[in-house]
Every structure is written in structure tokens, then in C-alpha cells.
C-alpha positions in Angstrom: -10.8 -61.7 -7.8 -14.2 -61.7 -9.5 -14.8 -60.2 -12.9 -16.1 -58.0 -14.4 -13.7 -55.4 -13.1 -12.9 -52.2 -14.9 -9.3 -51.1 -15.4 -8.2 -47.7 -16.7 -5.3 -48.2 -19.1 -3.1 -45.8 -21.0 -2.2 -46.5 -24.6 1.5 -46.4 -25.5 3.1 -45.8 -28.8 5.2 -48.6 -30.4 6.6 -47.5 -33.8 3.4 -46.7 -35.9 1.1 -48.7 -33.7 -0.6 -48.2 -30.3 0.1 -50.7 -27.4 -2.3 -51.6 -24.6 -1.2 -54.0 -21.9 -3.7 -56.6 -20.6 -3.8 -56.5 -16.8 -2.4 -59.5 -15.0 -5.7 -60.2 -13.3 -7.5 -60.5 -16.6 -4.8 -62.7 -18.0 -5.0 -65.0 -15.0 -8.8 -65.1 -15.2 -8.9 -65.9 -18.9 -5.7 -68.1 -18.7 -3.9 -66.0 -21.3 -0.2 -66.7 -21.5 2.7 -65.1 -23.4 2.6 -66.5 -27.0 -1.2 -67.2 -27.0 -3.1 -66.2 -30.1 -5.6 -63.4 -29.6 -8.2 -62.0 -32.1 -9.0 -58.3 -32.0 -11.7 -56.2 -33.8 -13.8 -53.1 -33.4 -17.5 -53.1 -32.9 -19.0 -49.6 -32.8 -16.8 -47.7 -30.4 -15.6 -50.8 -28.5 -12.4 -52.9 -29.0 -13.1 -56.6 -28.6 -10.3 -59.0 -27.8 -10.8 -62.8 -27.6 -8.4 -65.6 -26.9 -8.3 -67.8 -30.0 -9.2 -71.4 -29.4 -6.2 -73.7 -29.5 
């Protein structure tokens, strides 16, 4: 699979927070594994998520 590919996701509720699941294809492409540290912030109307360097 080549990126960029758009995915439509539904936000779920977890206690007082909102949860979004990262699709498997994106995790594989970016080599994100369970337990990896991610940084998240908002820029304008976009949510940016980056894998934190180890």
C-alpha cells in the first residue's frame, strides 16, 4: 500500500475523552507498535500525530 491514503474514522467515547483508532495500514507504514510514544497537537482545524523518536 502506498500512502497517502485517506481513511474515514469514527470517534468513540472513553470516559471523558474521545478515542480514535489508527488504521493498521498506517501503523505498518509508520512502524508504530503498541507501547510506542506518540505526540499529538492541534494546528488550526487539523489534529497532528507524530511518532516520538526513540
